[in-house]
N, C-alpha and C positions, 0 to 999 in steps of 0.2 A: 112802501118800504124807499123807494124812492123823492119822498119830498123831502126831506131836510137836502139830501144832494144836491136837488134841484134850485133851494133857495139858499143855500149856500152858490152853487154859481149864483144866483142870482147877484145873491148882494155883495161877492167881493169882483166882479164883474161889471158892475152896474150894467146888469143887461138886462131885457124881457127872453124868461125863460118860459117856454111852453114844451110841457111833457103832456107827450101823447098815451092816450091809453086803450089802448090797441086793444080789440079782442082777441084773446086766447083759443089753442086749440086743450082741446077735442072739441070743444063745445062749437069751436069757427074754425074749419079746417086752411089750411095754408092753399095760397097766399093771401088769406084776408088780413092778416098782421101787417105784410105790405102794403096792401090796399088800402088801408085804414091808414098809415104813415103818410103813404106818398100825401091823401085826400088832407087831412089833416095842414099837410105842408103845402102845398099848394093855395087850398085855402088861405094859410097865415101869411103868407107873400102876397097875392093880392091884397090882403086888407092891413098890409103890415101896419099903414100908417096911420091906419083907427087906433091901432096899443101906439103912435107916438113909435114906432120904428121905421130905420133908414131901410128901403127896400135891397138897395146894395148894400146890406152888413147883415145878410142873417149869414145864420152858420147851422147845420143838421150835426148831430149828436149823439152817441151813441155806446154802449158798450155793454160787449158779451155780443148776446143774438142782436141785441138793439145796436151794436157795430157793425151786422148785417145787413139790416134794414138800412140802418145810414148809408151805408155803403152803395146798399141795392136805391137805394130813392135819390141820394147823388149821380147815379148813373143814368135813373131813369130820366130825369130834371137834366142834364147834360145837352139835350137836342132837344128838349121844348126849346120857340123862339116867342112865346105869350108869354114869358116871367123872365123879371131878372133873374140875372145869373146867382148862382151861388157863390158866399163869400168864401166861404171855408168846409172844411166836412174835419170830424172829429172822432175819433174810429180809438175806443179805447178797450184792447184785450178782441177784437172781435175774431167771427169764427170767418173764413173766405171762402173755403174752396172743402171739397171730400175726395178728390185724388189722388192722396196722401197721407196715411193713416202712422206713416213709418216716419217721420219728418225727425231729425234729432228730438224737437221740445218734444213731439208725444211718447222716445222712446224712454228720453229721459224724467218724464212726467206723470208717466203713463200714473203711478198709484197715487200722485197729487192731488188732497181732498182743495178742490170740490169738485174739480172738475178732470174727472177719472178718465185714461185714454177709451175704455172699451162704453163707459156713461155719456162721450159726448156722443157717438155713435148711437146709443139705443134711444138718447135723447134728441137726436135730430131724425131715427124712424118713424118715432111716434110721433111728429112733430107734421111727418109725412102721415100719418097715420097706413103704415108697411110693416108690413111681417118680420119680425125680428129674426127671422131662422139666416139670413143671410148677415148676419154680425161679422162670424171668424172669416167670410171670404173676405169681406170689403176688411177686415182689416192686416189680411193676408195680400191684398189691394188685385184682387181673382177680379175686380168688378169690371175693371177699362177694358173693351177694345181694343187691339193693335193700331186702331186710326185714329182714334180718340188720345192714346196716350202717347203716340206721335205728336199732336199738336201740346196735349197741355203740356208735356215736359217742357218748354220753352220758358212756361210760367213756374212753373212747381215743381222747385229736382232741391232735392241739397248738393247742390253744388252752387247752387245762389245762394244755401246759409254760410255767413265768416264762419273762418277756422274756430274763432275763438268759442260761438255756442255749437261744438261739436266736442268740447274738451269732456265734457264733463262726464262719457261714457256716449259714444251713439256707434250703431256696427250697421256700417251700407250692405244694407242686401246683394246678393252676388249669383244669385238667382232669379231670372222671368215669372211671376206665378203663373199656374196656368189660370185660361179665360173661361168665368163662370156666367152663361151666359143669363140663366135664373138668376144670379144675384141684380147682371146689369139692366134687366128686367123691371124686377123690383126695382130700384133706383134712381131708375133713368131720370123721376124730377132733380134728382140733389144734383144733377149738371145744368141747371136754370140758372142763368148768372142772378137774379133775385134769390136764391140759395144758397149760390157759389159767385157772389161777387166776383171774385178771381179771376173765373175764366173765363168775363166779359174780352168781346174784342177788341184789336189795339183800338181803333174809330172811337171806343166807348173812350173806354180811359182815356186819351189823349185830350177829350174833354173836361174831363175833372175839375174841379175848384183846388185850389193851396191845400192843405192836409196836413193837420196833426194825429200823429197815431203814437199809444202809448202800447207795450209790452212786459208783459212780465220774465225774469225766469224763471219762474218755478209754475209754468201756467204749459201745457200740451196747445194751447192755440199761437206761443212766445211766434212762431216760425212763417204762420201764417201772414200778423204783420210784420215781419221784415221780408216776406217775396214779395206784399203791395206795394211799402215802402221800395223795393224794387224796380217795381215796372210804375211804378208812378215816375219813379226820378227819371225811370230810362226818356219817358214821354217828355222832359223837363218841367215835370210840375214839383213844384216848392212844396219841400216834406219838413216837419217838423217832428222828429222822432224821441221819446223820453222813455228808457229802458230804466225800469224797475230792478235793479241788482237785488235785491231779496225780496220781491212783488210775483206774487199770488193772484191764483182765478181771483175776481171778487173782492181786490184788497182795497175798490176806490168803497 
């Protein structure tokens, strides 16, 4: 599905493009996918000169769940001293957080193909091989204990979404949902930063390379990209942002 896209990138940018054929769930459970991507990236960084590539100019890139993996790989490499520093990361409409499925973009685009609001969560639970009975509780925001809610709201909040992205219909929540310990127990792995890179500590975010983020207006994940952009910029990381006003998830 991606060979033509990769060939296009290689031709248009005069770059060597390495596409990682990571193993897929459910046959290979999470976090195999991340481990495959990290292993391939580390190997390429160590052998880049064999392919005529300058090791200081390596960029990681991915779209959708590939954007999640890209963000997680970039975070993992930030602490490595045995490898060259990544030149940049490219995140194309990435999934980045499991805290709030009621952000403006989730409300506005809940029924927009191909990534419906509920489908986003169902795919995430299947990826983790978790029971789907907790979908409703998570969509309502009942899956987060109060201490984590307080911690994460400084990074994941509709308050950080610019006003112009709320004009297409958005109703802020007026009540605090009742916490469901059952839902939290089931989806606890979702708070891992490999699954939700947005939730990485500030010390990790501060080490990230220059970043390109692409968001689409008609995409439930639009606000994940906007919030990550803010986090990076708050730490002085240069971000190039492209927003497709008519774009939708999968538009690449």
